[in-house]
N, C-alpha and C positions, 0 to 999 in steps of 0.2 A: 504494500500500500504506500510505503514511503517513496518509492520510485515514481509511482503515478502522481503523487502529490507534487514532487519536484517538476515533473513534466508540465502539469497544469499551472503551477506557479510561474514557470518559465514562459508559458504562453500568455499569461495574464498581464502583459505589458506591451503597449503600442510600439515602443522602440524595438523590443526583441522580435515582435512580429514583422516589423519592417526589415530587420536584419535577416530574418529567415527568408522573406520574399526576395531580397537582394541576392542572397546565396542561391536560391532556386534559379534565379536568372543568370547569375554570373559563374556559378560553380565553386569558385574559391576567391576569397577576398582577404586583404590585409586589414589590420586595425585602422591604418591610415585611410583606407577606402571608406570605412564607416564614418570616420571623423569628418572627412570631406563631404560625403554625400548626405549624411544625416545632420550635418552641422552640429555635432556634439563634441565634447572634450574627449581626449584620449582616455582619461580615467573612467569616464562614463561608458564609453564604448567597451573598454576592457571588462568592466564590471558586468555589463549586460551579456557580453560574449561568454564570460565565465559561468553565468547562470545557465546558458544554453548548453555549454559543454558538460557541466555538472548534471544536467537533466538527461544527458545522453543523446541530445539532438544534434550536436556538432562534434567534429573532430578538429584538432588543431595541430599545426606543425610549425617548427621554427626553421627559417632560412636566413642564415646570418643573424642580423639584429631584428628581422621582421618576423611577426607571427601571423600565419595565415589560417583561415577558418573555412570549413566546408561542411556540408550536410554529412552526418555520420554514415560511414560506409557499412558499418555493422551494428545498427541500432538494436536495442532490445525489443521484445515483442510489442510493448506498449508504444515505444517511440516509433517503431516501424509503422504501426497503424496511424499514428498522428501524422507522420511524414508522408504517408500515402495519400491522405485526404487534404493535406495543407495547401497544395497548389490550387485545388478547386475552391477551398475556403477563402484564400487570399485573392483569387481572380477578381479583378475589378475593384478591389478595396484598397489597393496601394495608393498612397498620396500621388496626386498629379505631378508629373515631371520628375519623379524619383528615378526612374530608369534612364531618363535622358540625362539627368545630373551624373549618374553613374557612368554613362558612356562618355560624356564630356570629360569627367575626371580621369577616367582610364586613358583617354587620348592625351590629356595633358601630362600624364605620368611618363609617356613615351619620349617626351622632349628632354634633351640634355639638361642636366642640372636639377632635375626633379629629385627631392629628398627621398621620396618613396617610389618604388618601381613595381611594374607588373611582375607577378610571379613567373619564374621560368617554367613552372609546372603547368600553368594554364594558359599563358600568353594573354594577349589583350582580348581575345574573343570570349573566353569562358566557355561554359557548357550551353547556355541559352535555354529558352523554353519555359521559363518560370512565370511569365505573365499570364 
């Protein structure tokens, strides 16, 4: 029951739902992506992402100084069911312009001198298909 409580608590926040929607669209994102696109602080982004990881909905990995997040590759049974229906639940409910801000941000990261860069694992295109 404790696992299920963590899952539903993780889903009970607008910012975390937006993060999940962005990850469904992009495949994998860095903390800096969430900071730029959602216009929140790094500490707030990290805290929300930690809730999603602790709930078993996300996986994370470190690449040099950057931490990247993606939808869990091997979720538990409860998490798998939630992740299965999440795209349909979020469809049409994401804030206007959010995916466009993500695309513009990812494009700007490709320019020389950007402090944050696109992950070598996913490239600029991501997985797609989360809208």
